[in-house]
KEFI-776646 format. One record per residue (C-alpha): residue in three letters; x, y, z. Coordinates in Angstrom, 3 decimals, decimal comma. Example, Ala and Ser with C-alpha at 12.3 -4.5 7.8 and 13.67 -1.06 7.14 Angstrom:
% residues 2
ALA_12,300_-4,500_7,800
SER_13,670_-1,060_7,140
% end
This chain:
% residues 94
MET_88,667_1,485_38,117
VAL_86,298_4,090_39,620
GLN_86,727_8,239_38,633
CYS_84,233_10,060_41,008
ALA_82,825_13,334_41,128
ASP_83,393_15,659_43,440
ASN_79,861_16,213_44,246
GLY_79,161_14,020_47,676
CYS_77,768_11,126_45,587
CYS_80,513_8,610_46,344
GLU_79,690_6,324_49,809
SER_81,553_7,880_52,913
PRO_85,023_7,084_53,683
THR_84,012_5,021_56,530
ASP_82,209_2,736_54,157
ARG_84,422_-0,084_53,136
ARG_83,630_0,184_49,113
ALA_85,281_3,611_49,739
GLU_88,544_2,376_50,809
CYS_88,899_0,480_47,040
CYS_87,935_4,091_45,736
LYS_91,100_6,390_45,097
VAL_92,273_9,045_42,286
GLU_94,727_7,478_40,053
ALA_95,457_9,872_37,474
VAL_93,840_13,331_36,047
VAL_92,931_13,132_32,613
ARG_91,928_15,622_30,015
VAL_89,332_15,601_27,384
ASP_89,838_16,759_24,346
GLY_88,106_18,742_21,641
ARG_86,608_14,772_20,293
GLY_85,763_13,601_23,625
GLN_88,816_11,606_23,753
MET_90,947_11,077_26,359
VAL_94,489_9,159_27,152
LEU_94,212_6,473_30,120
PRO_97,946_7,262_31,417
LYS_100,637_3,982_30,954
GLU_101,098_3,574_34,654
VAL_96,834_3,047_35,072
ARG_96,971_0,535_31,842
ALA_99,705_-1,137_33,543
LYS_97,942_-1,659_36,604
ALA_94,963_-2,501_35,508
ASN_96,584_-4,731_32,500
ILE_94,771_-2,751_29,691
ARG_96,362_-3,126_26,655
ALA_95,809_-1,797_22,755
GLY_92,669_-4,018_21,620
ASP_90,944_-4,386_24,629
LYS_87,259_-3,311_25,063
LEU_85,982_-1,817_28,393
THR_82,321_-1,487_29,502
VAL_81,556_2,101_30,487
THR_79,040_1,970_33,497
SER_77,434_5,154_34,797
TRP_76,337_6,024_38,567
GLU_73,545_8,300_38,887
LYS_72,171_10,101_42,129
ASP_69,773_12,961_41,811
GLY_69,648_12,591_37,895
LYS_72,961_13,578_37,687
VAL_76,127_11,093_36,516
CYS_78,575_11,204_39,776
CYS_80,623_8,160_38,658
ILE_82,100_6,440_35,763
THR_83,142_3,219_35,698
LEU_85,524_1,070_33,486
THR_85,602_-2,502_33,139
LYS_87,093_-5,279_31,039
VAL_84,304_-6,823_29,038
GLU_85,570_-10,345_30,084
GLU_85,775_-9,445_33,629
LEU_82,301_-8,108_33,061
ALA_80,950_-11,036_31,516
ASP_83,005_-13,146_34,871
MET_80,893_-11,301_36,935
VAL_77,699_-11,281_34,922
LYS_77,901_-15,467_34,480
ALA_78,743_-16,049_38,676
THR_75,916_-13,504_39,504
LEU_73,236_-15,788_36,694
GLU_74,793_-19,005_38,465
ALA_74,536_-18,395_41,980
ALA_70,814_-17,125_41,317
MET_69,964_-19,902_39,330
LYS_71,466_-22,305_42,060
ASP_69,256_-20,253_44,930
THR_66,175_-20,844_42,421
LEU_66,594_-24,674_42,027
SER_67,245_-25,013_45,682
GLU_64,292_-23,428_46,531
ARG_62,362_-26,559_44,525
% end
């Protein structure tokens, strides 16, 4: 799930990556900095109580323009796949 600020930092509508980025909901941040992900969003993203999420920020011109939430397990799988591919490439070059 990606939440993008409306300051032109996200890819253009013609970019393939922009096709997967859409507004799922509008949430309010309370005085303690907390927010609630709507039930429909949690169900669609298969987020359950107790799940751990990573918060990744994207910056442009020194300002955060996008915040991405990713399940820890999915991020670990992505990192593992990237490292395995890099190691395979490195070893095949020898």
